[in-house]
N, C-alpha and C positions, 0 to 999 in steps of 0.2 A: 105431655103425650099429644097434644095437638101439633105442636111444632113437630115431633119426629115424623108423625103420621105426612105432613105437608113436606119433609125433607125427602121422605121414602118416595111421595108420589110425584115429586120434582125430577128425581134421579130417575125413577121409571119411565116417565116422559120423555126426559133427555137420552136414555138407553134406546128407547124406540125408536126415537127420530133420527138416533145417530145409524140405528140399524137399519132402517128404512131407507138413507141413503146410499147404503151400499146394494147393489144389484149383480148378484154375481151367479152366472148359469152353473148348473150341474156339471161335475167333472166330467160325465160321458159325452155331452155337449159340446165342452173345449176340443176333445179330440176330433169330432167331425169335421169331415173334410169337404170343400165344395165341389159337388160334381159339375156345377154350371162354369163353362169355360169363360174367361176373361171378356171375349169377343161378344158372345151371347149374351153376357150380363150388361154389358156396356150397350148393346143393342137395345135389350128390353128393359133394363133399368131406369134409364131418364123418365119416361112416360108414367111407369110405375110410381116412382118418387114424388113425381108433380100429382099424380093422382090420390095418392094415400098418405104422403109423409110432409109435403111441403107447407100445409097449413098451419102444421106445429114446428117444424123443425127448419123452415124456411127454404126459400129456392136455392140456394146454395149449400144448404144443411148444416148452419150456423145456430140454429136454436132459435131464430128470428123470425118465424113465421108469423102471419096475421093473428091467429089463437094464442102466440107463445106469452103474451102480456098478461093474460087473463089466467094463465095455469100455475098452479101450486102443486109440485115444483114445476120450473120452468123446464122446458125440453133442453137436452143436452145437447150441444155442438157437435154433430158427427165428425169434424175435422179435428177435434180435441185429440192430444196425443194419447190420453187415456182410452179414448174410444176407439182409436185406431190400433192400439196396441193387442186388443180384443182379437182371439181367434175368429176366423170364417163361422166356426161353429156356435160360437158364443154370441156373436153377432145374430146369427140365424135363430136360434133359440130366443133370444129378447124379441126379435121381431115376430116370431110366431107366437110366444107366450104373452107379451105385454105386460104390463104393471101401471098401476095407480091411473094416469089419466091417457097414458098409451094403451091403445087398444091391441090385444093379439090379433096377428093378422092371419089367421088360419081360413078366413075366407079367400084368400088367394091362393093359388097353386103352390106347391113346394118348389117347383122350379122357378116361380116369380119371386118367391122369398129369398130364394138362393141368389138372383140376378139381382135384386135390391143389395143383397151384402156386396156384390161385385161393383155395385156403382156407389155405396157407400164407401168402400175403398177408393174409388177415383176421388172422392171430394178431398180426402185427405191428401191427394196429391195435388190437387188444385191450390190447396193453402196457399 
C-alpha cells in the first residue's frame, strides 16, 4: 500500500512540475493586437527593459541577467524561437500577469507594456 501511495505521489509531482513548465496565455489574449507602433516601441522599450527586465533576462534578453543564476526556474531567453513565436497579445499578457519569480508588470502603463513587447521582438531579430 505504501509503495502505491509513493508511486501516486511521485506521478502527481511529475505532472505538476510538467504543467508548471507550460505557460500559456488565454485564447482571448492571443488574438489581442499591439496598439503601439514599432517606432514608438523601439523608442520606449530599451530603457523600460533595462530598468525592469534586464536584471533577470539579461541586457540582450538571453536569460542571463545578474539574478538569473539564483532563480528556479531560470528566466527564459527572449530570443528563443518559442518565445518569438508567441503573438504580441500572448507576450503582453505574460508581461502583465507574471508567473512564479517573474512579477506582473501592471505597475507600468499599458502603453509601456506594449512597448516592451515591441522591444522583445527586436531582441529576436538581433539573434
